[in-house]
C-alpha positions as CSV (number, residue, x, y, z in Angstrom):
1,M,-10.2,8.8,-22.1
2,D,-12.6,5.9,-21.6
3,T,-12.1,4.4,-18.1
4,T,-14.9,1.8,-18.2
5,D,-12.4,-1.1,-18.1
6,W,-10.6,0.4,-15.2
7,L,-11.3,-1.3,-11.9
8,P,-11.9,0.6,-8.6
9,C,-9.1,-0.3,-6.2
10,I,-7.3,0.4,-3.0
11,V,-3.5,0.8,-3.2
12,T,-1.6,0.6,0.1
13,M,2.1,1.2,0.6
14,F,3.9,0.1,3.8
15,D,7.3,1.6,4.5
16,L,9.8,0.4,7.1
17,V,11.1,3.2,9.3
18,G,14.8,3.6,10.0
19,T,16.5,1.6,7.2
20,R,18.5,4.6,5.9
21,R,19.7,5.3,9.5
22,D,20.8,1.6,9.8
23,A,22.4,1.4,6.3
24,A,26.0,1.7,7.2
25,S,25.9,-0.9,9.9
26,G,24.3,-3.5,7.6
27,R,21.2,-3.7,9.9
28,G,19.2,-1.8,7.3
29,S,19.8,-4.5,4.6
30,S,19.0,-7.3,7.0
31,A,15.8,-5.5,8.0
32,M,14.8,-5.1,4.3
33,L,15.4,-8.8,3.6
34,L,13.3,-9.8,6.6
35,L,10.5,-7.5,5.6
36,Q,10.5,-8.9,2.0
37,E,10.4,-12.5,3.3
38,R,7.6,-11.8,5.7
39,A,5.5,-9.7,3.3
40,V,5.6,-12.4,0.7
41,A,4.7,-15.1,3.2
42,K,1.8,-13.0,4.6
43,T,0.5,-12.2,1.1
44,N,0.7,-15.9,0.0
45,Y,-1.1,-17.2,3.1
46,G,-3.1,-14.5,4.8
47,M,-4.4,-11.7,2.6
48,P,-7.5,-12.9,0.9
49,H,-8.8,-9.4,0.2
50,H,-5.7,-8.4,-1.7
51,S,-4.9,-9.5,-5.3
52,H,-1.3,-8.4,-5.6
53,C,1.7,-7.5,-3.5
54,Y,4.9,-5.9,-4.8
55,V,7.9,-5.7,-2.5
56,W,11.1,-3.6,-3.1
57,N,13.8,-2.4,-0.7
58,D,12.0,-1.4,2.5
59,S,8.5,-1.0,1.0
60,V,5.5,-3.1,0.3
61,L,2.8,-2.1,-2.2
62,M,-0.6,-4.0,-2.0
63,L,-3.6,-3.9,-4.3
64,S,-7.2,-4.7,-3.5
65,Y,-10.1,-4.6,-5.9
66,E,-12.5,-4.6,-3.0
67,A,-13.1,-0.8,-3.0
68,R,-16.9,-0.8,-2.8
69,P,-19.1,-0.7,-0.8
70,A,-18.0,0.7,2.6
71,R,-18.2,-2.7,4.3
72,A,-15.7,-4.1,1.7
73,R,-13.3,-1.3,2.4
74,R,-13.7,-2.0,6.1
75,R,-12.6,-5.7,5.5
76,V,-9.7,-4.5,3.4
77,L,-8.6,-2.0,6.1
78,A,-9.0,-4.6,8.8
79,E,-6.8,-7.0,6.8
80,L,-4.2,-4.2,6.3
81,D,-4.3,-3.3,10.0
82,E,-3.7,-6.9,11.0
83,C,-0.9,-7.3,8.4
84,K,0.9,-4.1,9.5
85,Q,0.8,-5.2,13.2
86,W,2.1,-8.7,12.2
87,L,4.9,-7.3,10.0
88,E,6.0,-5.0,12.8
89,R,6.1,-7.9,15.3
90,E,7.9,-10.2,12.8
91,C,10.4,-7.6,11.7
92,S,10.9,-5.9,15.1
93,G,10.4,-2.6,13.4
94,K,8.0,0.2,12.8
95,L,6.0,0.7,9.6
96,Y,3.9,3.5,8.4
97,A,1.1,3.0,5.8
98,I,-0.4,5.1,3.1
99,C,-3.7,4.0,1.6
100,V,-5.3,5.5,-1.5
101,M,-8.4,4.7,-3.6
102,G,-7.9,4.8,-7.3
103,L,-8.7,3.0,-10.6
104,A,-6.4,0.2,-11.7
105,F,-5.3,0.3,-15.3
106,P,-7.0,-2.3,-17.5
107,Q,-5.1,-5.4,-18.5
108,D,-3.1,-5.1,-21.7
109,A,-3.5,-8.4,-23.6
110,T,-0.7,-7.3,-26.0
111,L,1.9,-7.4,-23.3
112,S,3.4,-10.8,-23.0
113,P,6.1,-11.5,-20.5
114,V,9.4,-13.1,-21.3
115,F,10.3,-15.6,-18.7
116,D,13.8,-16.1,-17.2
117,G,15.3,-19.4,-18.1
118,Q,17.2,-19.5,-14.8
119,V,14.2,-19.1,-12.5
120,A,11.2,-21.2,-13.6
121,G,8.1,-19.1,-14.3
122,Q,9.6,-15.8,-13.2
123,A,8.8,-13.0,-15.6
124,R,11.8,-10.7,-16.5
125,A,9.5,-7.7,-16.6
126,V,6.5,-7.1,-14.4
127,V,3.9,-4.4,-15.1
128,L,2.5,-3.3,-11.8
129,K,-1.3,-3.7,-11.7
130,T,-1.7,-0.8,-9.3
131,S,-3.2,2.4,-10.5
132,S,-0.3,4.6,-11.4
133,W,-2.2,7.7,-10.1
134,A,-3.0,6.0,-6.8
135,M,0.6,4.9,-6.4
136,A,1.9,8.4,-7.3
137,N,-0.6,9.8,-4.8
138,C,1.0,7.5,-2.1
139,F,4.3,9.3,-2.7
140,E,2.6,12.7,-2.8
141,I,0.9,12.1,0.6
142,E,4.2,10.9,2.0
143,K,6.0,14.0,0.8
144,T,3.3,16.4,2.0
145,L,2.3,14.8,5.4
146,K,5.3,12.9,6.7
147,H,6.0,15.6,9.2
148,H,2.9,14.4,11.2
149,R,4.7,11.0,11.8
150,A,1.4,9.1,11.6
151,D,1.2,5.4,11.5
152,W,-1.6,5.6,8.9
153,Y,-2.3,8.1,6.1
154,V,-5.7,7.1,4.6
155,D,-7.5,8.8,1.7
156,S,-10.9,9.9,2.9
157,R,-12.5,8.0,0.0
158,V,-11.3,4.8,1.7
159,T,-12.2,5.8,5.3
160,E,-15.7,7.1,4.4
161,G,-18.3,4.8,6.0
162,A,-15.7,2.2,7.0
163,G,-16.4,2.7,10.8
164,L,-12.9,3.6,11.8
165,R,-12.0,5.4,15.0
166,A,-11.5,9.2,14.7
167,P,-8.2,10.3,13.1
168,F,-5.9,12.4,15.2
169,C,-5.5,14.8,12.3
170,S,-6.9,15.3,8.8
171,Q,-5.5,17.5,6.0
172,E,-6.3,18.1,2.4
173,V,-3.7,17.2,-0.2
174,S,-3.7,17.9,-3.9
175,L,-3.9,14.5,-5.6
176,L,-3.6,13.3,-9.2
177,P,-4.8,13.1,-11.9
178,R,-6.8,16.3,-11.6
179,N,-4.9,17.9,-8.7
180,E,-8.1,18.0,-6.7
181,L,-7.9,18.5,-3.0
182,R,-8.8,15.3,-1.1
183,R,-8.8,14.9,2.7
184,V,-6.3,12.5,4.1
185,D,-7.1,11.1,7.6
186,M,-4.1,10.3,9.9
187,F,-4.1,7.7,12.6
188,R,-1.7,6.5,15.3
189,G,-1.7,2.8,16.3
190,S,-4.5,0.6,15.0
191,L,-7.2,1.9,12.7
192,F,-9.8,0.2,14.9
193,G,-8.6,1.3,18.4
């Protein structure tokens, strides 16, 4: 398969902790709505190094095409670090983040969205521009490493050369598409100490 049109990217997923626990009381739904509102506002007015943000339930998925060189990744990670801290303050809740490097699928010019007549300009179907393997790897990292209860789980291809503080733990995880072992660095608190 030719991947010359695929763009290097960083895919990051934030997840709000405790919404399932708070579901029955209604606090979980309120927390999700607040996270969605704040994530959209932050993306629209304060995330210049990210091209897209997708929000669902208690999760936020962000896409940056600034994957190279290492100083670009550092800018992206600094922006994500600040965003996570801001969202935690605004939402009075704890988030964890999973950050993976991948290749974003190329644009498909044959896909044309149908727009909802009720909401001006809103497409009825949205194709996520995030790399499906990187997104799938976010879920694989979560499943494999969640017992560490880290604040950050970051693919070593993202951390390499970015000048972050030392992780409290690193572990290899088999990631798609080739099921190759990649080191995932885990951090508590800020990435930058």
